[in-house]
C-alpha positions as CSV (number, residue, x, y, z in Angstrom):
1,K,-181.8,-40.7,36.9
2,I,-179.2,-41.7,39.5
3,K,-180.0,-42.2,43.0
4,T,-176.9,-42.7,45.7
5,S,-177.1,-43.8,48.7
6,K,-175.2,-41.7,51.2
7,A,-175.2,-45.6,53.5
8,S,-172.6,-47.4,53.7
9,P,-171.3,-49.2,51.3
10,A,-172.7,-46.9,49.0
11,T,-175.2,-48.1,46.1
12,S,-176.7,-46.2,43.4
13,P,-180.1,-47.8,42.1
14,V,-181.6,-45.8,38.2
15,S,-184.4,-44.2,40.0
16,D,-187.1,-41.3,39.0
17,E,-185.2,-39.6,42.3
18,G,-181.6,-38.9,41.1
19,N,-179.8,-36.9,39.6
20,P,-179.2,-37.4,35.5
21,A,-176.9,-39.3,33.9
22,W,-175.7,-39.9,30.2
23,T,-174.2,-43.2,29.3
24,Q,-173.7,-44.5,25.8
25,V,-172.9,-48.3,25.3
26,E,-171.4,-49.5,21.5
27,P,-170.9,-53.1,21.3
28,I,-167.5,-53.6,20.3
29,C,-166.8,-57.8,20.0
30,I,-168.9,-60.7,20.7
31,L,-166.8,-63.2,22.7
32,E,-166.5,-66.5,23.9
33,R,-165.2,-68.9,26.8
34,K,-162.6,-70.9,25.2
35,G,-164.7,-74.3,25.7
36,S,-168.5,-72.6,26.2
37,T,-170.5,-71.3,22.9
38,E,-173.1,-71.6,25.2
39,E,-171.9,-68.2,27.4
40,Q,-170.4,-64.9,25.2
41,V,-169.6,-61.8,26.7
42,T,-169.2,-58.2,24.5
43,L,-166.9,-55.9,24.7
44,V,-168.2,-52.6,24.9
45,A,-166.6,-49.1,24.9
46,I,-168.5,-46.5,26.3
47,I,-168.5,-43.0,26.8
48,I,-170.3,-41.0,29.8
49,R,-171.0,-37.4,29.8
50,T,-172.4,-37.7,33.5
51,G,-169.9,-38.8,36.8
52,R,-172.5,-40.4,38.9
53,T,-171.0,-43.1,41.5
54,H,-170.9,-46.8,40.2
55,Q,-172.4,-45.0,36.7
56,I,-171.3,-47.1,34.1
57,R,-171.8,-50.7,36.2
58,V,-175.8,-49.2,37.1
59,H,-176.4,-48.8,34.0
60,L,-175.4,-52.1,32.6
61,K,-177.2,-54.0,35.2
62,H,-180.1,-51.9,34.6
63,I,-179.8,-53.1,30.9
64,G,-179.6,-57.0,31.9
65,H,-175.7,-56.6,31.4
66,P,-173.9,-56.3,34.2
67,T,-170.0,-55.7,34.3
68,V,-167.9,-59.3,34.5
69,T,-166.6,-59.9,37.8
70,D,-168.8,-57.2,39.6
71,G,-169.6,-58.2,43.1
72,K,-171.8,-55.5,43.4
73,Y,-173.8,-55.2,41.0
74,T,-174.8,-59.0,39.9
75,D,-175.8,-61.7,42.1
76,Q,-173.8,-63.6,43.6
77,L,-173.7,-67.1,41.7
78,T,-172.4,-64.8,38.6
79,Y,-170.5,-62.8,40.4
80,N,-169.0,-66.2,41.6
81,S,-169.0,-68.0,37.9
82,D,-166.7,-65.1,36.4
83,K,-164.7,-65.0,39.1
84,E,-163.8,-68.4,38.0
85,W,-162.0,-66.8,34.6
86,C,-161.7,-63.2,35.5
87,S,-159.9,-62.3,38.9
88,R,-161.3,-58.4,38.8
89,N,-163.9,-56.2,38.0
90,F,-162.8,-55.9,34.2
91,L,-163.9,-52.5,33.6
92,H,-161.2,-50.3,31.9
93,R,-160.2,-45.9,31.1
94,H,-158.7,-46.5,28.6
95,R,-159.2,-42.0,27.9
96,L,-160.0,-39.2,30.4
97,T,-161.3,-36.1,28.8
98,F,-162.0,-32.5,30.4
99,V,-161.4,-28.8,30.7
100,D,-158.8,-28.0,33.0
101,T,-159.2,-24.7,35.1
102,D,-157.5,-22.7,32.6
103,G,-160.2,-23.7,30.1
104,L,-157.5,-26.1,27.8
105,L,-159.0,-29.5,26.9
106,R,-157.1,-31.8,28.1
107,E,-156.6,-36.1,27.7
108,A,-155.1,-39.1,29.5
109,V,-154.6,-41.8,27.8
110,A,-153.6,-46.1,29.5
111,A,-153.3,-48.8,27.9
112,L,-155.6,-52.1,29.0
113,P,-153.7,-53.3,32.1
114,K,-151.9,-56.6,31.7
115,D,-154.4,-58.6,33.7
116,L,-157.1,-57.9,31.5
117,C,-155.3,-58.4,28.6
118,E,-154.6,-62.2,29.8
119,V,-158.4,-62.1,30.4
120,L,-159.7,-60.8,27.1
121,R,-156.7,-63.9,25.9
122,G,-158.5,-66.7,27.3
123,L,-161.7,-65.6,25.5
124,H,-162.1,-66.0,21.8
125,P,-164.1,-64.2,19.3
126,A,-167.9,-65.1,17.9
127,D,-168.0,-66.3,14.2
128,D,-170.6,-63.4,13.6
129,G,-168.3,-62.2,11.1
130,Q,-166.8,-59.2,13.0
131,S,-165.3,-60.2,16.0
132,P,-162.6,-62.1,14.9
133,G,-160.7,-59.1,13.3
134,T,-161.8,-56.8,16.4
135,M,-160.6,-59.2,18.5
136,R,-156.9,-60.3,16.5
137,R,-157.1,-55.8,16.9
138,L,-157.7,-55.4,20.6
139,L,-154.7,-58.1,21.5
140,E,-152.0,-56.0,18.4
141,G,-152.8,-53.4,21.2
142,W,-156.0,-51.4,19.6
143,M,-157.9,-50.2,22.2
144,P,-161.0,-47.7,22.3
145,G,-161.7,-47.7,25.8
146,A,-163.9,-51.3,27.0
147,A,-165.6,-53.0,29.1
148,L,-167.1,-57.1,29.4
149,V,-170.6,-57.6,30.1
């Protein structure tokens, strides 16, 4: 459950007093900053069934894996470190589906923006047997809808 504050700026903590919020997170691959095997991030695909304020960011922070360069839901030290290699919050909605007012299923798809593609190119896949192949496919244009955490 997420409880959205009406104060400005709005924040949305996980709370038993909040509204139901459903988020599914699937890891895609593990990436490392070039030159550092100690700093890893995970590219994830996320499906949400509800649309609470900052839902994805709140849930990822709650499980201890906030999105990269999230100035609202990470501590200042992490935010500053992330900002050195990723200029903005790494969160992208690749695919959106909804039922319109006529009851028809609609879909909108958007490729990963160029600036986030450049961030991916600045990372390399972890040597885990799966991430290198996934990263190659990502850079060739495959994108399931993802965020870095």
